[in-house]
C-alpha positions as CSV (number, residue, x, y, z in Angstrom):
1,M,61.1,122.2,61.0
2,R,61.9,118.9,62.7
3,Q,65.7,119.3,62.4
4,A,66.0,122.7,63.6
5,L,63.4,122.1,66.1
6,I,65.4,119.4,68.0
7,V,68.4,121.3,67.4
8,A,66.7,124.4,68.9
9,Y,65.6,122.4,71.9
10,A,68.8,121.1,72.8
11,A,70.6,124.4,72.9
12,Q,67.6,125.9,75.2
13,A,67.5,122.7,77.4
14,Y,71.0,123.1,77.9
15,I,71.1,126.7,78.9
16,A,67.9,126.1,81.2
17,L,70.1,123.2,82.4
18,I,73.6,125.4,83.7
19,G,71.0,127.8,85.1
20,F,68.9,125.9,86.9
21,L,71.9,123.3,88.4
22,L,73.9,126.7,89.7
23,L,71.3,129.4,90.7
24,P,71.7,127.2,94.6
25,V,75.7,127.3,94.0
26,Y,75.4,130.8,93.8
27,M,73.0,131.5,96.6
28,D,75.3,130.1,99.0
29,H,78.6,132.5,97.4
30,L,76.1,135.0,97.5
31,G,73.5,134.9,100.5
32,P,70.1,134.6,100.3
33,E,69.8,138.8,100.5
34,A,72.1,139.6,97.9
35,F,70.7,136.8,95.8
36,G,67.4,138.2,96.1
37,L,69.0,141.7,94.2
38,V,69.9,138.5,91.0
39,G,65.8,138.1,90.8
40,F,65.4,141.7,91.5
41,S,68.0,141.9,88.5
42,M,65.9,139.3,86.5
43,A,62.6,141.4,86.7
44,L,64.3,144.1,85.7
45,Q,65.4,143.1,82.4
46,A,61.7,141.6,81.9
47,W,60.4,145.1,82.2
48,L,63.1,147.3,79.8
49,Q,62.0,144.7,77.1
50,L,58.8,147.1,77.4
51,L,61.0,149.5,75.7
52,D,61.3,146.8,72.6
53,L,57.9,148.6,71.8
54,G,56.8,145.5,69.7
55,M,59.7,146.0,67.3
56,S,61.7,143.3,67.2
57,S,59.1,141.0,66.7
58,A,58.1,143.5,63.7
59,L,61.4,142.9,62.4
60,S,61.1,139.2,62.6
61,R,57.6,138.6,60.4
62,E,59.4,141.3,58.0
63,L,62.4,139.2,57.8
64,S,59.9,136.3,57.1
65,L,58.3,138.2,54.8
66,F,61.4,139.0,53.2
67,R,62.3,135.6,53.2
68,A,59.1,134.3,51.2
69,G,59.7,137.4,48.4
70,Q,57.6,140.1,49.5
71,Y,60.4,142.8,49.4
72,D,64.4,143.2,48.5
73,A,67.4,143.5,50.4
74,V,67.8,147.3,50.3
75,L,64.5,148.1,52.2
76,A,65.6,144.6,54.6
77,R,68.7,146.9,55.4
78,A,67.1,149.8,56.0
79,K,64.8,149.0,58.2
80,I,67.7,147.1,60.4
81,R,69.7,150.8,59.9
82,A,67.3,152.3,61.6
83,L,65.8,150.5,64.4
84,E,69.6,149.6,65.7
85,W,69.7,153.6,65.9
86,I,65.9,154.0,67.4
87,F,67.2,150.5,69.7
88,G,70.6,152.2,70.3
89,T,69.2,154.9,71.9
90,L,66.4,153.3,73.9
91,S,69.2,151.5,75.8
92,V,71.2,154.7,76.5
93,M,68.1,156.6,77.8
94,A,66.9,153.4,80.0
95,A,70.4,152.8,81.3
96,G,70.9,156.6,82.3
97,A,67.4,157.2,83.8
98,L,68.2,154.1,86.3
99,L,72.0,155.5,87.2
100,I,70.1,158.7,87.8
101,G,67.4,156.6,90.3
102,R,69.9,153.8,91.4
103,G,69.7,155.7,94.9
104,A,65.6,156.1,95.0
105,I,65.5,152.3,94.3
106,A,68.4,150.8,96.5
107,S,66.7,153.1,100.0
108,T,63.3,153.0,99.2
109,W,62.5,149.9,97.2
110,F,64.3,146.9,99.0
111,S,63.8,145.7,102.6
112,I,67.7,145.4,103.2
113,E,68.9,143.6,106.2
114,R,72.6,143.4,105.9
115,L,73.8,144.6,103.0
116,T,74.1,148.3,102.4
117,V,72.6,151.1,100.9
118,D,75.3,151.8,98.8
119,E,76.4,148.3,97.9
120,V,72.5,148.1,96.3
121,S,72.7,151.2,94.5
122,S,75.9,150.4,93.1
123,C,74.6,146.8,91.6
124,V,71.4,148.2,90.3
125,A,73.2,150.4,88.0
126,L,74.9,147.4,86.9
127,M,72.4,145.7,86.5
128,A,71.2,148.7,84.3
129,V,74.1,148.4,81.8
130,T,73.5,144.3,81.6
131,A,69.5,145.1,81.2
132,A,70.0,147.7,78.2
133,L,72.9,146.0,76.3
134,R,69.7,142.6,76.4
135,L,67.4,145.2,75.4
136,F,69.6,146.0,72.0
137,G,70.7,142.0,71.7
138,G,66.7,141.5,71.3
139,L,67.3,143.6,68.0
140,Y,69.9,141.0,66.6
141,R,68.2,137.9,68.4
142,A,64.8,138.4,66.7
143,A,66.2,139.2,63.2
144,L,68.1,136.0,63.2
145,T,64.5,134.1,64.0
146,G,62.7,135.8,61.2
147,M,65.7,134.7,58.5
148,E,65.5,131.2,60.2
149,R,68.8,131.0,60.7
150,Q,68.0,129.1,64.6
151,L,71.1,127.0,64.5
152,R,73.9,129.8,64.3
153,L,71.2,131.9,66.6
154,N,71.7,129.0,69.4
155,A,75.1,128.7,69.1
156,V,76.1,132.3,70.0
157,L,73.3,131.8,72.7
158,S,74.7,128.7,74.1
159,L,78.0,130.0,74.1
160,F,77.3,132.7,76.1
161,A,75.0,131.6,78.5
162,T,78.0,129.5,79.6
163,A,80.0,132.4,80.3
164,K,77.9,134.4,81.9
165,A,76.7,131.2,84.3
166,L,79.9,128.8,84.9
167,G,82.4,131.4,84.5
168,V,81.4,133.9,87.2
169,I,81.7,131.0,89.5
170,P,85.7,130.8,89.8
171,V,84.8,135.0,90.3
172,L,82.7,134.5,93.2
173,A,84.7,131.8,94.7
174,Y,88.4,133.3,93.8
175,V,88.2,136.8,93.4
176,S,85.6,138.4,95.5
177,S,81.5,137.0,96.7
178,S,80.1,140.2,96.8
179,P,77.3,141.5,94.4
180,Q,78.9,143.9,92.7
181,M,81.6,141.7,91.3
182,F,78.8,139.4,90.3
183,F,76.8,141.9,88.5
184,A,80.0,143.4,87.4
185,Y,80.5,140.6,85.4
186,Q,77.7,140.0,84.1
187,A,77.5,143.5,82.7
188,L,81.0,142.5,80.8
189,V,79.6,139.0,79.2
190,G,77.0,141.0,77.7
191,A,78.6,143.9,75.8
192,L,80.7,140.5,74.2
193,E,77.0,138.5,73.4
194,L,75.6,141.8,71.6
195,V,78.8,142.2,69.5
196,A,78.7,138.5,68.5
197,L,74.5,138.6,68.0
198,G,75.7,141.3,65.1
199,R,78.5,139.5,63.6
200,A,76.5,136.5,63.2
201,F,73.2,138.5,61.8
202,Y,75.3,140.4,59.7
203,R,77.1,136.9,58.5
204,V,74.0,135.9,56.8
205,M,72.2,139.0,55.7
206,P,72.0,139.7,51.8
207,P,74.8,142.5,50.8
208,A,72.9,145.5,49.8
209,P,73.8,149.4,50.3
210,A,73.0,151.2,53.2
211,S,73.4,154.4,54.4
212,P,74.7,154.5,57.9
213,L,72.2,157.1,59.1
214,P,68.8,156.1,59.7
215,H,65.5,155.9,56.9
216,L,62.3,155.8,59.6
217,A,60.2,156.0,57.1
218,A,61.6,152.5,55.9
219,C,60.1,151.7,59.0
220,R,56.4,152.5,58.6
221,S,54.6,148.9,57.6
222,M,56.1,147.6,60.5
223,L,54.2,150.2,62.7
224,P,50.4,148.4,63.0
225,T,52.2,145.0,64.1
226,A,55.0,146.7,66.1
227,G,51.9,148.9,68.4
228,A,49.8,145.3,68.3
229,V,53.3,143.7,69.7
230,A,54.0,146.7,72.2
231,A,50.9,146.5,73.9
232,V,50.8,142.4,74.2
233,S,54.2,142.9,75.1
234,F,53.0,145.6,77.6
235,L,50.0,143.9,79.3
236,S,52.4,140.6,79.6
237,L,54.7,142.3,81.8
238,V,52.6,143.1,84.0
239,I,50.7,139.9,84.6
240,T,54.2,137.5,84.3
241,Q,56.6,140.7,85.8
242,L,53.8,142.5,88.8
243,D,54.5,139.7,92.2
244,K,58.0,140.1,91.2
245,V,58.0,143.3,91.9
246,L,55.1,144.0,94.2
247,L,56.8,141.4,96.6
248,P,60.0,143.2,97.7
249,R,57.8,145.7,99.3
250,F,55.6,143.3,102.0
251,I,58.2,140.1,102.5
252,P,61.7,140.4,103.5
253,L,64.4,140.4,100.8
254,S,66.2,137.2,102.2
255,D,62.5,135.7,101.5
256,F,62.4,137.2,97.8
257,G,66.0,135.4,97.8
258,R,64.2,132.3,97.6
259,F,61.3,133.1,96.5
260,T,63.7,133.7,93.0
261,L,64.5,130.2,93.1
262,V,60.8,129.1,92.6
263,T,60.5,131.3,89.9
264,A,63.3,130.2,87.9
265,M,62.1,126.6,88.3
266,A,59.0,127.0,87.1
267,G,59.9,130.0,84.5
268,G,62.0,126.9,83.0
269,I,59.0,125.6,81.4
270,L,58.6,128.5,78.9
271,I,62.0,128.2,78.0
272,I,60.0,125.3,76.1
273,A,58.4,128.2,74.4
274,G,61.3,129.8,73.0
275,P,62.2,126.9,70.5
276,M,58.8,126.7,69.2
277,G,58.5,130.3,68.7
278,Q,61.9,130.0,66.9
279,I,60.7,127.4,64.2
280,L,56.9,127.9,64.3
281,Q,56.6,131.9,63.8
282,P,58.3,132.4,60.8
283,R,57.4,129.0,59.0
284,M,53.4,130.3,59.8
285,T,54.1,133.8,59.0
286,I,55.2,132.3,55.7
287,L,52.5,130.2,55.3
288,S,50.0,132.9,56.0
289,A,51.5,135.4,53.6
290,G,51.6,132.7,50.6
291,Q,47.5,131.8,51.5
292,R,48.9,128.2,52.5
293,D,45.7,127.8,54.8
294,A,45.4,124.2,54.3
295,E,48.8,123.8,55.3
296,L,48.5,126.6,58.3
297,R,45.9,124.3,59.7
298,R,47.6,121.4,59.6
299,L,50.9,123.0,61.3
300,Y,48.6,124.6,63.9
301,S,47.2,121.7,64.7
302,T,50.0,119.3,64.6
303,A,51.9,122.3,67.1
304,S,49.2,122.5,69.5
305,R,48.9,118.9,70.3
306,L,52.7,118.7,70.8
307,A,52.7,121.9,72.7
308,S,50.3,119.8,75.2
309,A,51.9,117.2,75.9
310,L,55.0,119.1,76.5
311,F,54.2,121.5,78.9
312,F,51.4,119.9,81.0
313,S,54.5,116.8,80.9
314,V,57.2,119.2,82.5
315,G,54.8,121.5,84.4
316,G,52.4,119.2,85.6
317,G,55.8,117.1,86.7
318,L,56.8,120.0,89.0
319,A,53.4,120.8,90.1
320,V,53.1,117.0,91.0
321,F,56.4,116.4,93.0
322,A,57.5,120.0,93.9
323,E,58.5,119.0,97.2
324,P,60.6,116.7,95.9
325,I,62.5,118.0,93.4
326,M,63.0,121.4,95.5
327,W,64.8,119.1,97.6
328,V,66.9,117.4,95.5
329,W,67.6,120.7,93.4
330,T,68.4,122.5,96.7
331,G,69.6,119.4,99.6
332,D,67.4,121.9,102.2
333,R,64.4,120.2,102.6
334,I,63.0,122.6,105.4
335,L,63.5,124.6,102.4
336,A,61.6,123.0,100.1
337,E,58.8,122.0,101.9
338,G,57.9,125.9,103.2
339,I,58.5,126.6,98.8
340,A,56.8,123.5,97.5
341,P,53.2,125.4,97.3
342,T,53.8,128.3,95.5
343,L,56.1,126.4,92.7
344,T,53.2,123.6,92.5
345,F,50.4,127.0,91.6
346,Y,53.4,128.8,90.0
347,S,53.9,125.6,87.3
348,L,50.5,124.9,86.4
349,A,50.5,128.6,85.4
350,N,52.9,128.2,83.1
351,A,52.2,125.0,82.0
352,I,48.7,126.5,80.8
353,V,50.6,129.6,79.9
354,G,52.6,127.6,77.2
355,V,49.8,126.2,75.3
356,L,48.2,130.2,75.1
357,T,51.7,130.5,73.0
358,M,50.0,128.5,70.1
359,P,46.9,131.2,69.6
360,Y,49.4,133.6,69.9
361,L,51.4,132.3,66.8
362,L,48.8,132.2,65.0
363,Q,47.5,136.0,65.5
364,F,50.7,137.1,64.6
365,A,50.8,135.1,61.6
366,H,47.9,136.6,60.6
367,G,49.0,139.9,61.4
368,N,45.9,139.9,63.5
369,L,46.8,140.5,67.3
370,G,43.4,142.8,68.3
371,L,42.2,140.0,69.9
372,H,44.8,139.5,71.8
373,V,45.1,143.2,73.0
374,A,41.9,142.9,74.2
375,G,42.1,139.8,76.2
376,S,45.2,140.9,77.7
377,L,43.8,144.1,79.0
378,I,40.5,142.6,80.6
379,M,42.6,139.8,82.0
380,T,45.2,143.2,83.2
381,I,42.2,144.9,84.7
382,F,41.2,141.8,86.7
383,V,44.9,140.8,87.8
384,V,46.5,143.8,89.1
385,P,44.6,144.5,92.1
386,A,43.7,140.8,92.9
387,M,47.6,140.8,92.8
388,Y,48.3,143.5,95.3
389,L,46.0,142.6,97.4
390,A,47.2,138.8,97.2
391,A,50.7,140.3,98.2
392,A,49.6,142.3,100.7
393,S,47.7,139.4,102.3
394,H,49.3,135.9,101.4
395,G,52.7,136.3,100.0
396,A,54.3,134.5,97.1
397,L,51.7,131.8,97.9
398,G,48.9,134.0,97.2
399,T,50.3,135.2,93.7
400,A,50.8,132.4,92.6
401,I,47.7,131.7,93.3
402,V,46.0,134.4,91.5
403,A,48.6,133.6,88.3
404,F,46.7,130.4,87.9
405,S,43.3,131.5,88.4
406,A,43.8,133.7,85.3
407,N,45.5,131.7,82.8
408,A,43.6,129.3,84.0
409,L,40.3,131.6,82.9
410,Y,41.8,133.0,79.8
411,L,42.5,130.0,78.6
412,V,38.3,128.6,78.8
413,L,37.2,132.0,78.2
414,W,38.7,133.6,75.6
415,I,40.5,132.0,73.6
416,P,37.3,130.2,71.5
417,L,36.8,133.9,71.0
418,V,40.0,133.9,68.7
419,H,39.3,130.9,67.1
420,H,36.0,131.6,66.2
421,R,37.6,135.1,64.9
422,L,40.4,133.2,62.5
423,L,39.7,129.2,63.0
424,P,36.0,128.9,63.5
425,E,36.1,125.3,63.3
426,M,39.1,125.1,65.7
427,V,36.1,126.8,68.2
428,F,35.5,123.2,70.1
429,R,37.9,121.0,68.3
430,W,41.3,123.1,70.2
431,P,40.5,122.7,74.0
432,L,38.5,119.0,73.6
433,A,40.3,117.5,71.2
434,Q,44.1,118.9,70.5
435,V,45.0,120.3,74.0
436,A,42.5,118.3,76.7
437,P,43.4,114.9,75.9
438,P,47.9,114.7,76.0
439,A,47.2,117.5,79.2
440,A,44.8,115.1,80.8
441,V,47.2,112.0,80.2
442,A,50.3,113.1,81.5
443,M,48.7,114.5,84.6
444,A,47.5,110.9,85.2
445,V,50.3,109.5,85.0
446,L,52.2,111.9,86.9
447,L,49.5,111.7,90.0
448,I,49.3,107.8,89.7
449,A,54.1,108.6,89.5
450,S,54.1,110.7,92.7
451,V,51.9,107.7,95.0
452,L,54.0,104.9,93.5
453,G,57.0,106.9,94.1
454,P,59.4,105.5,96.8
455,V,59.2,107.0,100.3
456,G,62.2,108.2,102.4
457,A,64.4,108.0,99.5
458,G,68.1,109.7,99.0
459,R,68.0,112.7,96.5
460,L,69.8,110.3,94.0
461,V,67.0,108.3,93.7
462,S,64.0,110.9,94.0
463,A,65.4,112.4,91.3
464,A,65.6,109.8,89.5
465,W,62.1,108.9,89.4
466,C,60.6,112.5,89.6
467,G,62.8,112.1,86.0
468,A,61.5,109.5,84.8
469,A,57.6,110.1,85.6
470,M,57.6,113.4,83.6
471,L,59.7,111.2,80.6
472,A,56.8,108.9,81.6
473,A,54.2,111.6,81.0
474,F,55.2,112.9,78.5
475,L,55.7,109.4,76.1
476,A,52.4,108.5,77.1
477,A,51.0,112.4,76.3
478,V,53.0,112.4,73.0
479,S,51.6,108.8,71.7
480,I,48.5,110.2,72.1
481,A,49.4,113.9,70.4
482,A,50.7,111.8,67.8
483,R,47.2,110.5,66.4
484,S,45.8,111.6,63.6
485,E,43.5,114.4,65.1
486,P,39.7,112.5,65.8
487,S,36.3,113.4,64.1
488,P,34.0,115.2,66.6
489,G,32.4,113.0,68.7
490,W,29.4,113.2,71.4
491,W,32.4,114.9,73.8
492,V,33.5,117.0,70.5
493,L,30.9,119.9,69.8
494,R,30.4,120.9,66.7
495,R,30.0,124.5,65.9
496,D,27.1,124.4,63.8
């Protein structure tokens, strides 16, 4: 697991790095307004994942059970074939609906200043194709994860991330810098990535007879998990993507393009969660299925402490050093100063979301997502009106404050109920002994570094200082996280 986790983090760090470094380059080539369409495309891909209906996560769990010997390869292939038909149908339907409605979306949803409605309409059409291809590819990404073939998966993802991020630059520089060319290139690479993921999966799947037609009854055992994950996915997307849907109605598209830089930077925090989920989800599922409860608790405890150290070192660093980091990244001091407060709150919100991944994986491993669905539903009921009012009155900064407040309250008020149901001994121990110490140490180191930092330094020195501060915060936090969990004392309340 340690080796797989290192490889997964190396791949995700590489993918994140090339994406972060090149976003300002895209903005220079496309302009702020067209770059706003890139942000909308990211949100569209996220929203289209609702059509997944929890099936890819359920498949990942089923293949983990297959790895644990719960059923044979014939049934596993039958499940995959049925889902291929379902995903293919949903992808075609989604792309078709967006193609039909592209004109209405272009003319009514965006505050266009320089682009024409026809240009935006053609971009929406290409976005639809790219998003549909990514929806279908999610099936094979989940399947490779469930089979614990993370090395093969990350190799494919790294290759095509390079093609998407770097390959488009010469196209924009020497062929055309129009947004239509950008999205056409992304659609082409997305199609090649889908083929590569499918081939990678079938090379590791044991051979077994399978009908070319779907056998939907084979998916019956997946329905409870899929339904719960679908509900969770819908509510999570409402909470995390609502701001990206609302803001284009209240701010100019050029300002939304700048907001895209903020969400891209803050969203990089959650890239850390990807490798952890890839490695921990199948292993925790196998431990739960084998009733190896002591090993599961030990793995959950260790992973929670590591998650707190990681997410608060990175997320806290982006929050504390928001302005210098944005200046180093974009080279524009005025832009950095204007969007730094928004980045601060989104970074802290995503740090909390990253830590919340651990209780979600625990519930997923037990096949019991009822509490997560209930908590997400309650959170959504309060977040939707608050996000709308915040977007209308205070723009991006308002939505950032709402996101941070909602996730903090969820951590404090709801997660104890989850532990009370699944791991009663963790009700107080998890927040006070596992999450709080690494988080507090990381934030303390970062705040001290911000006070002692160089004044008036250049971009290179500022980047080095911010990086060194975040590294020092991580090392200090992980030194606390790596220690054996302390026995509950006066500061860790006993449940009894």
